[in-house]
C-alpha positions in Angstrom: -19.5 35.5 13.3 -17.3 32.8 12.0 -14.6 34.4 9.9 -11.5 32.3 10.8 -10.3 30.7 7.6 -9.7 27.4 9.4 -13.4 27.3 10.3 -14.7 28.4 6.9 -12.5 26.1 4.8 -10.3 28.9 3.3 -10.6 32.5 2.2 -14.3 32.5 1.9 -16.7 33.9 4.4 -19.0 31.0 4.2 -18.4 27.3 4.0 -16.6 26.1 0.8 -19.0 24.2 -1.5 -18.9 20.4 -0.9 -17.4 20.6 2.6 -20.6 20.3 4.6 -21.2 17.4 6.9 -22.7 14.3 5.2 -26.2 13.5 6.2 -27.8 10.2 5.2 -31.6 9.6 5.2 -31.1 6.1 6.6 -28.3 3.6 6.9 -27.7 1.7 3.7 -28.9 -1.9 3.6 -26.2 -4.5 4.0 -26.0 -7.2 1.4 -26.5 -10.8 2.1 -23.7 -12.9 3.5 -23.1 -14.6 0.1 -22.9 -11.2 -1.6 -20.4 -9.9 0.9 -18.3 -13.0 0.5 -18.4 -12.6 -3.3 -17.4 -9.0 -2.9 -14.5 -10.0 -0.7 -13.3 -12.5 -3.3 -13.5 -9.8 -6.0 -11.6 -7.4 -3.8 -8.9 -10.0 -3.3 -8.6 -10.6 -7.0 -8.3 -6.8 -7.6 -5.7 -6.6 -4.9 -3.7 -9.4 -6.5 -4.0 -7.6 -9.9 -2.6 -4.4 -8.4 0.3 -6.3 -6.9 1.0 -7.9 -10.3 0.8 -4.6 -12.2 3.1 -2.9 -9.7 5.6 -5.7 -10.1 5.5 -5.3 -13.9 6.5 -1.6 -13.4 9.8 -2.7 -11.7 11.1 -5.3 -14.2 9.3 -6.6 -17.3 8.1 -3.2 -18.6 11.5 -1.5 -18.5 13.2 -4.6 -19.9 10.6 -4.8 -22.8 11.2 -1.1 -23.6 15.0 -1.7 -23.6 14.4 -4.6 -26.0 12.3 -2.4 -28.3 15.0 0.3 -28.3 17.6 -2.3 -29.2 15.5 -3.7 -32.0 14.9 -0.2 -33.4 18.7 0.4 -33.2 19.3 -2.9 -35.0 16.8 -2.3 -37.8 17.5 1.4 -38.5 21.2 1.7 -37.4 20.3 4.8 -35.4 21.2 4.7 -31.7 19.4 8.0 -31.1 16.2 6.7 -32.6 16.4 3.5 -30.5 16.9 5.5 -27.3 14.1 7.9 -28.2 11.6 5.1 -28.9 12.7 3.2 -25.8 12.0 6.3 -23.6 8.7 7.0 -25.3 7.6 3.4 -24.9 8.7 3.4 -21.3 6.9 6.5 -20.4 3.7 5.4 -22.3 3.6 2.0 -20.7 4.5 3.1 -17.1 2.0 6.0 -17.1 -0.6 3.8 -18.7 0.0 1.2 -16.1 -0.2 3.7 -13.3 -3.5 5.1 -14.7 -4.9 1.6 -14.8 -3.7 1.0 -11.2 -5.4 4.1 -10.0 -8.7 3.1 -11.4 -8.4 -0.4 -10.0 -7.5 1.0 -6.6 -10.6 3.3 -6.6 -12.8 0.3 -7.6 -11.1 -1.8 -4.9 -12.2 0.7 -2.2 -15.8 0.5 -3.5 -15.8 -3.3 -3.6 -14.3 -3.4 0.0 -17.1 -1.1 1.2 -19.6 -3.3 -0.5 -18.1 -6.3 1.3 -18.8 -4.7 4.6 -15.4 -3.2 5.5 -14.9 0.4 6.6 -12.5 1.1 3.8 -11.6 4.8 3.4 -8.4 4.8 1.5 -6.9 2.7 -1.2 -4.0 0.3 -0.9 -2.1 1.5 -4.0 0.6 3.6 -2.2 1.4 0.8 0.2 1.5 -1.8 -2.6 3.7 0.4 -4.7 6.1 1.0 -1.8 6.3 -2.6 -0.8 6.9 -3.8 -4.4 9.6 -1.2 -4.8 11.4 -2.4 -1.7 11.1 -6.0 -2.7 12.4 -5.4 -6.2 15.2 -3.3 -4.8 16.3 -6.0 -2.4 16.0 -8.6 -5.2 18.1 -6.5 -7.5 20.8 -6.0 -4.9 20.9 -9.7 -4.1 21.2 -10.5 -7.9 23.8 -7.8 -8.4 26.0 -8.8 -5.4 25.6 -12.6 -5.2 24.7 -13.8 -8.7 26.1 -11.3 -11.2 28.7 -9.9 -8.9 30.9 -6.8 -9.6 33.9 -9.1 -9.6 36.8 -9.5 -7.2 39.1 -6.5 -6.7 41.8 -8.7 -5.1 42.3 -11.1 -8.0 40.4 -9.9 -11.1 39.7 -12.6 -13.6 40.7 -15.4 -11.3 37.4 -17.3 -11.9 37.8 -17.4 -15.7 39.9 -20.6 -16.0 
């Protein structure tokens, strides 16, 4: 009798629903070469869209929300309201973008499978990590080389 929880999928005596082995009647038919090529192109466009949306999360979206907050502060004279609306717009846009990214990533896996690739996982975690690293390096280069914290030896020496 199999009663080990690692064999039965948890605390149940039988197998957990939905954890049985997959059995297909027959192998699915592969699409034509042209169809697979078109699916590969669509997958590439979807991948580029995910990269673009991830890059938006690290720069333009936060800057746009800061601009909205400053405009609300200017129009109403209330710094608190400007900060509140900046945070609300930031949360709304970032979580909305992430929801869209998750849907595109799921569709990307399906299109890659249709193109004939053995795609089991999405690319979103890797894309998000790489864009975060690239944007962090770009920010550090901008901060240190272009904007610069200033010289601590001779402050204000470059202002003449």
